[in-house]
PyMOL Python script that loads the backbone (N, CA, C, O; Angstrom):
from pymol import cmd

cmd.read_pdbstr("""\
ATOM      1  N   MET A   1      43.316  60.657  19.903  1.00  0.00           N
ATOM      2  CA  MET A   1      44.403  60.841  20.849  1.00  0.00           C
ATOM      3  C   MET A   1      44.410  59.673  21.819  1.00  0.00           C
ATOM      4  O   MET A   1      43.376  59.320  22.387  1.00  0.00           O
ATOM      5  N   ARG A   2      45.578  59.075  22.006  1.00  0.00           N
ATOM      6  CA  ARG A   2      45.716  57.963  22.944  1.00  0.00           C
ATOM      7  C   ARG A   2      46.205  58.491  24.279  1.00  0.00           C
ATOM      8  O   ARG A   2      47.085  59.350  24.339  1.00  0.00           O
ATOM      9  N   VAL A   3      45.634  57.974  25.328  1.00  0.00           N
ATOM     10  CA  VAL A   3      45.988  58.387  26.678  1.00  0.00           C
ATOM     11  C   VAL A   3      46.360  57.137  27.455  1.00  0.00           C
ATOM     12  O   VAL A   3      45.741  56.087  27.286  1.00  0.00           O
ATOM     13  N   ALA A   4      47.372  57.251  28.307  1.00  0.00           N
ATOM     14  CA  ALA A   4      47.772  56.114  29.136  1.00  0.00           C
ATOM     15  C   ALA A   4      46.613  55.715  30.035  1.00  0.00           C
ATOM     16  O   ALA A   4      45.924  56.577  30.581  1.00  0.00           O
ATOM     17  N   PRO A   5      46.395  54.415  30.191  1.00  0.00           N
ATOM     18  CA  PRO A   5      45.289  53.968  31.035  1.00  0.00           C
ATOM     19  C   PRO A   5      45.499  54.351  32.495  1.00  0.00           C
ATOM     20  O   PRO A   5      46.629  54.404  32.979  1.00  0.00           O
ATOM     21  N   VAL A   6      44.415  54.611  33.176  1.00  0.00           N
ATOM     22  CA  VAL A   6      44.455  54.950  34.591  1.00  0.00           C
ATOM     23  C   VAL A   6      44.568  53.652  35.375  1.00  0.00           C
ATOM     24  O   VAL A   6      43.936  52.655  35.025  1.00  0.00           O
ATOM     25  N   GLY A   7      45.357  53.661  36.415  1.00  0.00           N
ATOM     26  CA  GLY A   7      45.433  52.478  37.256  1.00  0.00           C
ATOM     27  C   GLY A   7      46.844  52.026  37.544  1.00  0.00           C
ATOM     28  O   GLY A   7      47.041  50.918  38.043  1.00  0.00           O
ATOM     29  N   GLY A   8      47.830  52.848  37.247  1.00  0.00           N
ATOM     30  CA  GLY A   8      49.195  52.515  37.634  1.00  0.00           C
ATOM     31  C   GLY A   8      49.841  51.442  36.796  1.00  0.00           C
ATOM     32  O   GLY A   8      50.585  50.623  37.334  1.00  0.00           O
ATOM     33  N   THR A   9      49.595  51.408  35.519  1.00  0.00           N
ATOM     34  CA  THR A   9      50.218  50.394  34.674  1.00  0.00           C
ATOM     35  C   THR A   9      51.567  50.848  34.128  1.00  0.00           C
ATOM     36  O   THR A   9      52.226  50.092  33.415  1.00  0.00           O
ATOM     37  N   ALA A  10      51.987  52.063  34.448  1.00  0.00           N
ATOM     38  CA  ALA A  10      53.266  52.573  33.952  1.00  0.00           C
ATOM     39  C   ALA A  10      54.417  51.832  34.622  1.00  0.00           C
ATOM     40  O   ALA A  10      54.374  51.532  35.815  1.00  0.00           O
ATOM     41  N   VAL A  11      55.430  51.549  33.840  1.00  0.00           N
ATOM     42  CA  VAL A  11      56.627  50.895  34.354  1.00  0.00           C
ATOM     43  C   VAL A  11      57.639  51.984  34.669  1.00  0.00           C
ATOM     44  O   VAL A  11      57.876  52.873  33.851  1.00  0.00           O
ATOM     45  N   GLN A  12      58.232  51.916  35.844  1.00  0.00           N
ATOM     46  CA  GLN A  12      59.223  52.914  36.229  1.00  0.00           C
ATOM     47  C   GLN A  12      60.593  52.267  36.270  1.00  0.00           C
ATOM     48  O   GLN A  12      60.781  51.226  36.900  1.00  0.00           O
ATOM     49  N   ASP A  13      61.522  52.873  35.613  1.00  0.00           N
ATOM     50  CA  ASP A  13      62.908  52.442  35.644  1.00  0.00           C
ATOM     51  C   ASP A  13      63.605  53.322  36.677  1.00  0.00           C
ATOM     52  O   ASP A  13      63.904  54.485  36.408  1.00  0.00           O
ATOM     53  N   HIS A  14      63.859  52.770  37.849  1.00  0.00           N
ATOM     54  CA  HIS A  14      64.391  53.563  38.953  1.00  0.00           C
ATOM     55  C   HIS A  14      65.791  54.092  38.658  1.00  0.00           C
ATOM     56  O   HIS A  14      66.146  55.179  39.114  1.00  0.00           O
ATOM     57  N   VAL A  15      66.587  53.344  37.905  1.00  0.00           N
ATOM     58  CA  VAL A  15      67.918  53.825  37.544  1.00  0.00           C
ATOM     59  C   VAL A  15      67.798  55.033  36.622  1.00  0.00           C
ATOM     60  O   VAL A  15      68.500  56.029  36.800  1.00  0.00           O
ATOM     61  N   ALA A  16      66.912  54.943  35.641  1.00  0.00           N
ATOM     62  CA  ALA A  16      66.712  56.066  34.721  1.00  0.00           C
ATOM     63  C   ALA A  16      66.202  57.292  35.472  1.00  0.00           C
ATOM     64  O   ALA A  16      66.638  58.411  35.200  1.00  0.00           O
ATOM     65  N   LEU A  17      65.290  57.092  36.405  1.00  0.00           N
ATOM     66  CA  LEU A  17      64.773  58.221  37.181  1.00  0.00           C
ATOM     67  C   LEU A  17      65.876  58.869  38.015  1.00  0.00           C
ATOM     68  O   LEU A  17      65.924  60.093  38.133  1.00  0.00           O
ATOM     69  N   ALA A  18      66.760  58.057  38.592  1.00  0.00           N
ATOM     70  CA  ALA A  18      67.877  58.598  39.373  1.00  0.00           C
ATOM     71  C   ALA A  18      68.830  59.379  38.473  1.00  0.00           C
ATOM     72  O   ALA A  18      69.328  60.435  38.864  1.00  0.00           O
ATOM     73  N   GLU A  19      69.086  58.861  37.264  1.00  0.00           N
ATOM     74  CA  GLU A  19      69.958  59.570  36.331  1.00  0.00           C
ATOM     75  C   GLU A  19      69.343  60.901  35.902  1.00  0.00           C
ATOM     76  O   GLU A  19      70.049  61.903  35.779  1.00  0.00           O
ATOM     77  N   ILE A  20      68.045  60.913  35.678  1.00  0.00           N
ATOM     78  CA  ILE A  20      67.360  62.154  35.309  1.00  0.00           C
ATOM     79  C   ILE A  20      67.462  63.170  36.439  1.00  0.00           C
ATOM     80  O   ILE A  20      67.677  64.357  36.196  1.00  0.00           O
ATOM     81  N   GLU A  21      67.308  62.706  37.665  1.00  0.00           N
ATOM     82  CA  GLU A  21      67.418  63.612  38.814  1.00  0.00           C
ATOM     83  C   GLU A  21      68.823  64.202  38.911  1.00  0.00           C
ATOM     84  O   GLU A  21      68.978  65.395  39.175  1.00  0.00           O
ATOM     85  N   LEU A  22      69.854  63.366  38.696  1.00  0.00           N
ATOM     86  CA  LEU A  22      71.227  63.869  38.737  1.00  0.00           C
ATOM     87  C   LEU A  22      71.479  64.879  37.619  1.00  0.00           C
ATOM     88  O   LEU A  22      72.162  65.882  37.829  1.00  0.00           O
ATOM     89  N   CYS A  23      70.933  64.617  36.438  1.00  0.00           N
ATOM     90  CA  CYS A  23      71.069  65.580  35.329  1.00  0.00           C
ATOM     91  C   CYS A  23      70.410  66.904  35.694  1.00  0.00           C
ATOM     92  O   CYS A  23      70.948  67.972  35.402  1.00  0.00           O
ATOM     93  N   GLY A  24      69.262  66.835  36.324  1.00  0.00           N
ATOM     94  CA  GLY A  24      68.586  68.052  36.768  1.00  0.00           C
ATOM     95  C   GLY A  24      69.420  68.814  37.776  1.00  0.00           C
ATOM     96  O   GLY A  24      69.503  70.041  37.725  1.00  0.00           O
ATOM     97  N   ASP A  25      70.041  68.079  38.700  1.00  0.00           N
ATOM     98  CA  ASP A  25      70.918  68.723  39.685  1.00  0.00           C
ATOM     99  C   ASP A  25      72.087  69.427  38.997  1.00  0.00           C
ATOM    100  O   ASP A  25      72.467  70.532  39.385  1.00  0.00           O
ATOM    101  N   LEU A  26      72.658  68.780  37.971  1.00  0.00           N
ATOM    102  CA  LEU A  26      73.760  69.403  37.234  1.00  0.00           C
ATOM    103  C   LEU A  26      73.301  70.655  36.489  1.00  0.00           C
ATOM    104  O   LEU A  26      74.018  71.656  36.453  1.00  0.00           O
ATOM    105  N   ILE A  27      72.121  70.602  35.901  1.00  0.00           N
ATOM    106  CA  ILE A  27      71.596  71.762  35.177  1.00  0.00           C
ATOM    107  C   ILE A  27      71.382  72.934  36.127  1.00  0.00           C
ATOM    108  O   ILE A  27      71.713  74.073  35.799  1.00  0.00           O
ATOM    109  N   ILE A  28      70.832  72.656  37.293  1.00  0.00           N
ATOM    110  CA  ILE A  28      70.610  73.709  38.290  1.00  0.00           C
ATOM    111  C   ILE A  28      71.941  74.304  38.733  1.00  0.00           C
ATOM    112  O   ILE A  28      72.081  75.523  38.829  1.00  0.00           O
ATOM    113  N   ALA A  29      72.926  73.434  39.006  1.00  0.00           N
ATOM    114  CA  ALA A  29      74.237  73.926  39.431  1.00  0.00           C
ATOM    115  C   ALA A  29      74.898  74.743  38.323  1.00  0.00           C
ATOM    116  O   ALA A  29      75.521  75.769  38.596  1.00  0.00           O
ATOM    117  N   ALA A  30      74.767  74.293  37.080  1.00  0.00           N
ATOM    118  CA  ALA A  30      75.377  75.021  35.965  1.00  0.00           C
ATOM    119  C   ALA A  30      74.728  76.387  35.779  1.00  0.00           C
ATOM    120  O   ALA A  30      75.407  77.365  35.466  1.00  0.00           O
ATOM    121  N   SER A  31      73.423  76.454  35.971  1.00  0.00           N
ATOM    122  CA  SER A  31      72.744  77.742  35.795  1.00  0.00           C
ATOM    123  C   SER A  31      73.102  78.722  36.906  1.00  0.00           C
ATOM    124  O   SER A  31      73.014  79.935  36.712  1.00  0.00           O
ATOM    125  N   ALA A  32      73.502  78.214  38.058  1.00  0.00           N
ATOM    126  CA  ALA A  32      73.873  79.077  39.175  1.00  0.00           C
ATOM    127  C   ALA A  32      75.370  79.390  39.202  1.00  0.00           C
ATOM    128  O   ALA A  32      75.813  80.220  39.996  1.00  0.00           O
ATOM    129  N   ALA A  33      76.148  78.735  38.342  1.00  0.00           N
ATOM    130  CA  ALA A  33      77.601  78.928  38.342  1.00  0.00           C
ATOM    131  C   ALA A  33      77.956  80.306  37.802  1.00  0.00           C
ATOM    132  O   ALA A  33      77.266  80.844  36.936  1.00  0.00           O
ATOM    133  N   ARG A  34      79.032  80.865  38.320  1.00  0.00           N
ATOM    134  CA  ARG A  34      79.472  82.192  37.875  1.00  0.00           C
ATOM    135  C   ARG A  34      80.248  82.110  36.568  1.00  0.00           C
ATOM    136  O   ARG A  34      80.155  83.010  35.733  1.00  0.00           O
ATOM    137  N   GLY A  35      80.998  81.057  36.388  1.00  0.00           N
ATOM    138  CA  GLY A  35      81.813  80.930  35.185  1.00  0.00           C
ATOM    139  C   GLY A  35      81.033  80.299  34.041  1.00  0.00           C
ATOM    140  O   GLY A  35      79.833  80.040  34.133  1.00  0.00           O
ATOM    141  N   GLU A  36      81.775  80.063  32.953  1.00  0.00           N
ATOM    142  CA  GLU A  36      81.150  79.465  31.779  1.00  0.00           C
ATOM    143  C   GLU A  36      80.875  77.982  31.988  1.00  0.00           C
ATOM    144  O   GLU A  36      79.929  77.431  31.425  1.00  0.00           O
ATOM    145  N   ARG A  37      81.706  77.343  32.799  1.00  0.00           N
ATOM    146  CA  ARG A  37      81.573  75.901  33.037  1.00  0.00           C
ATOM    147  C   ARG A  37      81.695  75.594  34.522  1.00  0.00           C
ATOM    148  O   ARG A  37      82.239  76.379  35.299  1.00  0.00           O
ATOM    149  N   LEU A  38      81.174  74.433  34.892  1.00  0.00           N
ATOM    150  CA  LEU A  38      81.376  73.941  36.251  1.00  0.00           C
ATOM    151  C   LEU A  38      82.761  73.322  36.344  1.00  0.00           C
ATOM    152  O   LEU A  38      83.218  72.666  35.409  1.00  0.00           O
ATOM    153  N   SER A  39      83.420  73.529  37.462  1.00  0.00           N
ATOM    154  CA  SER A  39      84.710  72.876  37.676  1.00  0.00           C
ATOM    155  C   SER A  39      84.465  71.397  37.952  1.00  0.00           C
ATOM    156  O   SER A  39      83.357  70.994  38.304  1.00  0.00           O
ATOM    157  N   LEU A  40      85.507  70.601  37.787  1.00  0.00           N
ATOM    158  CA  LEU A  40      85.377  69.171  38.079  1.00  0.00           C
ATOM    159  C   LEU A  40      84.990  68.951  39.537  1.00  0.00           C
ATOM    160  O   LEU A  40      84.222  68.042  39.854  1.00  0.00           O
ATOM    161  N   GLU A  41      85.526  69.789  40.420  1.00  0.00           N
ATOM    162  CA  GLU A  41      85.187  69.671  41.837  1.00  0.00           C
ATOM    163  C   GLU A  41      83.707  69.965  42.067  1.00  0.00           C
ATOM    164  O   GLU A  41      83.059  69.301  42.876  1.00  0.00           O
ATOM    165  N   SER A  42      83.178  70.947  41.366  1.00  0.00           N
ATOM    166  CA  SER A  42      81.751  71.273  41.498  1.00  0.00           C
ATOM    167  C   SER A  42      80.882  70.130  40.994  1.00  0.00           C
ATOM    168  O   SER A  42      79.873  69.785  41.609  1.00  0.00           O
ATOM    169  N   ILE A  43      81.279  69.552  39.879  1.00  0.00           N
ATOM    170  CA  ILE A  43      80.522  68.422  39.330  1.00  0.00           C
ATOM    171  C   ILE A  43      80.539  67.258  40.311  1.00  0.00           C
ATOM    172  O   ILE A  43      79.505  66.641  40.567  1.00  0.00           O
ATOM    173  N   ASP A  44      81.724  66.954  40.864  1.00  0.00           N
ATOM    174  CA  ASP A  44      81.816  65.872  41.850  1.00  0.00           C
ATOM    175  C   ASP A  44      80.936  66.150  43.058  1.00  0.00           C
ATOM    176  O   ASP A  44      80.300  65.239  43.589  1.00  0.00           O
ATOM    177  N   ARG A  45      80.895  67.416  43.499  1.00  0.00           N
ATOM    178  CA  ARG A  45      80.075  67.769  44.660  1.00  0.00           C
ATOM    179  C   ARG A  45      78.593  67.578  44.341  1.00  0.00           C
ATOM    180  O   ARG A  45      77.850  67.038  45.161  1.00  0.00           O
ATOM    181  N   VAL A  46      78.157  68.016  43.160  1.00  0.00           N
ATOM    182  CA  VAL A  46      76.750  67.876  42.772  1.00  0.00           C
ATOM    183  C   VAL A  46      76.366  66.403  42.662  1.00  0.00           C
ATOM    184  O   VAL A  46      75.287  66.001  43.095  1.00  0.00           O
ATOM    185  N   LEU A  47      77.261  65.603  42.079  1.00  0.00           N
ATOM    186  CA  LEU A  47      76.970  64.177  41.888  1.00  0.00           C
ATOM    187  C   LEU A  47      77.301  63.334  43.117  1.00  0.00           C
ATOM    188  O   LEU A  47      77.118  62.117  43.110  1.00  0.00           O
ATOM    189  N   ARG A  48      77.784  63.985  44.163  1.00  0.00           N
ATOM    190  CA  ARG A  48      78.119  63.318  45.422  1.00  0.00           C
ATOM    191  C   ARG A  48      79.144  62.190  45.222  1.00  0.00           C
ATOM    192  O   ARG A  48      79.012  61.102  45.781  1.00  0.00           O
ATOM    193  N   VAL A  49      80.167  62.484  44.409  1.00  0.00           N
ATOM    194  CA  VAL A  49      81.194  61.488  44.121  1.00  0.00           C
ATOM    195  C   VAL A  49      82.020  61.187  45.358  1.00  0.00           C
ATOM    196  O   VAL A  49      82.367  60.030  45.596  1.00  0.00           O
ATOM    197  N   ALA A  50      82.344  62.201  46.154  1.00  0.00           N
ATOM    198  CA  ALA A  50      83.157  61.993  47.354  1.00  0.00           C
ATOM    199  C   ALA A  50      82.466  61.044  48.317  1.00  0.00           C
ATOM    200  O   ALA A  50      83.126  60.229  48.961  1.00  0.00           O
ATOM    201  N   GLU A  51      81.145  61.138  48.425  1.00  0.00           N
ATOM    202  CA  GLU A  51      80.407  60.236  49.308  1.00  0.00           C
ATOM    203  C   GLU A  51      80.571  58.793  48.860  1.00  0.00           C
ATOM    204  O   GLU A  51      80.697  57.899  49.697  1.00  0.00           O
ATOM    205  N   GLU A  52      80.572  58.550  47.561  1.00  0.00           N
ATOM    206  CA  GLU A  52      80.748  57.196  47.038  1.00  0.00           C
ATOM    207  C   GLU A  52      82.147  56.684  47.350  1.00  0.00           C
ATOM    208  O   GLU A  52      82.321  55.508  47.669  1.00  0.00           O
ATOM    209  N   ARG A  53      83.144  57.558  47.261  1.00  0.00           N
ATOM    210  CA  ARG A  53      84.515  57.135  47.544  1.00  0.00           C
ATOM    211  C   ARG A  53      84.711  56.849  49.022  1.00  0.00           C
ATOM    212  O   ARG A  53      85.468  55.946  49.379  1.00  0.00           O
ATOM    213  N   GLU A  54      84.039  57.609  49.896  1.00  0.00           N
ATOM    214  CA  GLU A  54      84.176  57.410  51.335  1.00  0.00           C
ATOM    215  C   GLU A  54      83.438  56.166  51.804  1.00  0.00           C
ATOM    216  O   GLU A  54      83.865  55.511  52.754  1.00  0.00           O
ATOM    217  N   HIS A  55      82.340  55.838  51.147  1.00  0.00           N
ATOM    218  CA  HIS A  55      81.515  54.701  51.542  1.00  0.00           C
ATOM    219  C   HIS A  55      81.303  53.783  50.343  1.00  0.00           C
ATOM    220  O   HIS A  55      80.194  53.692  49.818  1.00  0.00           O
ATOM    221  N   PRO A  56      82.374  53.098  49.906  1.00  0.00           N
ATOM    222  CA  PRO A  56      82.211  52.252  48.720  1.00  0.00           C
ATOM    223  C   PRO A  56      81.244  51.102  48.985  1.00  0.00           C
ATOM    224  O   PRO A  56      81.175  50.558  50.087  1.00  0.00           O
ATOM    225  N   ARG A  57      80.517  50.760  47.956  1.00  0.00           N
ATOM    226  CA  ARG A  57      79.592  49.636  48.064  1.00  0.00           C
ATOM    227  C   ARG A  57      80.366  48.340  47.907  1.00  0.00           C
ATOM    228  O   ARG A  57      81.319  48.282  47.130  1.00  0.00           O
ATOM    229  N   PRO A  58      79.974  47.303  48.628  1.00  0.00           N
ATOM    230  CA  PRO A  58      80.653  46.017  48.444  1.00  0.00           C
ATOM    231  C   PRO A  58      80.366  45.477  47.047  1.00  0.00           C
ATOM    232  O   PRO A  58      79.308  45.725  46.469  1.00  0.00           O
ATOM    233  N   ALA A  59      81.328  44.738  46.527  1.00  0.00           N
ATOM    234  CA  ALA A  59      81.150  44.136  45.202  1.00  0.00           C
ATOM    235  C   ALA A  59      80.021  43.118  45.263  1.00  0.00           C
ATOM    236  O   ALA A  59      79.893  42.400  46.254  1.00  0.00           O
ATOM    237  N   PRO A  60      79.209  43.046  44.231  1.00  0.00           N
ATOM    238  CA  PRO A  60      78.119  42.071  44.245  1.00  0.00           C
ATOM    239  C   PRO A  60      78.661  40.651  44.217  1.00  0.00           C
ATOM    240  O   PRO A  60      79.687  40.373  43.596  1.00  0.00           O
ATOM    241  N   ALA A  61      77.963  39.771  44.891  1.00  0.00           N
ATOM    242  CA  ALA A  61      78.360  38.366  44.914  1.00  0.00           C
ATOM    243  C   ALA A  61      78.122  37.762  43.540  1.00  0.00           C
ATOM    244  O   ALA A  61      77.141  38.099  42.878  1.00  0.00           O
ATOM    245  N   PRO A  62      79.012  36.870  43.103  1.00  0.00           N
ATOM    246  CA  PRO A  62      78.799  36.247  41.796  1.00  0.00           C
ATOM    247  C   PRO A  62      77.536  35.401  41.806  1.00  0.00           C
ATOM    248  O   PRO A  62      77.215  34.742  42.795  1.00  0.00           O
ATOM    249  N   ARG A  63      76.829  35.432  40.687  1.00  0.00           N
ATOM    250  CA  ARG A  63      75.612  34.631  40.581  1.00  0.00           C
ATOM    251  C   ARG A  63      75.995  33.198  40.281  1.00  0.00           C
ATOM    252  O   ARG A  63      77.018  32.932  39.649  1.00  0.00           O
ATOM    253  N   THR A  64      75.176  32.292  40.735  1.00  0.00           N
ATOM    254  CA  THR A  64      75.429  30.887  40.429  1.00  0.00           C
ATOM    255  C   THR A  64      75.211  30.661  38.947  1.00  0.00           C
ATOM    256  O   THR A  64      74.319  31.252  38.338  1.00  0.00           O
ATOM    257  N   GLY A  65      76.026  29.807  38.380  1.00  0.00           N
ATOM    258  CA  GLY A  65      75.903  29.518  36.962  1.00  0.00           C
ATOM    259  C   GLY A  65      76.667  30.487  36.084  1.00  0.00           C
ATOM    260  O   GLY A  65      76.570  30.417  34.859  1.00  0.00           O
ATOM    261  N   ASP A  66      77.431  31.398  36.689  1.00  0.00           N
ATOM    262  CA  ASP A  66      78.213  32.350  35.912  1.00  0.00           C
ATOM    263  C   ASP A  66      79.666  31.898  35.780  1.00  0.00           C
ATOM    264  O   ASP A  66      80.584  32.717  35.823  1.00  0.00           O
ATOM    265  N   ALA A  67      79.862  30.627  35.622  1.00  0.00           N
ATOM    266  CA  ALA A  67      81.218  30.108  35.482  1.00  0.00           C
ATOM    267  C   ALA A  67      81.815  30.609  34.168  1.00  0.00           C
ATOM    268  O   ALA A  67      81.103  30.741  33.172  1.00  0.00           O
ATOM    269  N   PRO A  68      83.109  30.885  34.165  1.00  0.00           N
ATOM    270  CA  PRO A  68      83.732  31.345  32.925  1.00  0.00           C
ATOM    271  C   PRO A  68      83.614  30.290  31.833  1.00  0.00           C
ATOM    272  O   PRO A  68      83.735  29.091  32.083  1.00  0.00           O
ATOM    273  N   ARG A  69      83.378  30.761  30.638  1.00  0.00           N
ATOM    274  CA  ARG A  69      83.272  29.853  29.500  1.00  0.00           C
ATOM    275  C   ARG A  69      84.626  29.738  28.818  1.00  0.00           C
ATOM    276  O   ARG A  69      85.404  30.692  28.811  1.00  0.00           O
ATOM    277  N   PRO A  70      84.909  28.582  28.251  1.00  0.00           N
ATOM    278  CA  PRO A  70      86.185  28.436  27.536  1.00  0.00           C
ATOM    279  C   PRO A  70      86.279  29.465  26.413  1.00  0.00           C
ATOM    280  O   PRO A  70      85.307  29.730  25.707  1.00  0.00           O
ATOM    281  N   GLY A  71      87.467  30.037  26.267  1.00  0.00           N
ATOM    282  CA  GLY A  71      87.691  31.010  25.214  1.00  0.00           C
ATOM    283  C   GLY A  71      87.352  32.427  25.608  1.00  0.00           C
ATOM    284  O   GLY A  71      87.466  33.328  24.776  1.00  0.00           O
ATOM    285  N   ARG A  72      86.943  32.663  26.833  1.00  0.00           N
ATOM    286  CA  ARG A  72      86.616  34.028  27.281  1.00  0.00           C
ATOM    287  C   ARG A  72      87.557  34.467  28.358  1.00  0.00           C
ATOM    288  O   ARG A  72      87.443  35.584  28.860  1.00  0.00           O
TER     289      ARG A  72
END
""", "prot")
cmd.dss("prot")
cmd.show_as("cartoon", "prot")
cmd.util.cbc("prot")
cmd.orient("prot")
């Protein structure tokens, strides 16, 4: 049996962890829902979509060297 080495060598993907947490929140909300499905409004509330719309993030600055290539 192989076991992960002790000492914090695991790589964490913070985006994946955030997505897993949101999926868990949706599962909890769905299990507590009275109907067969969550409404779109309920899903937006669980995923905090309204907060994103109220406080949009600024667009990322273009990276240097990302000039458009001919034919694209």
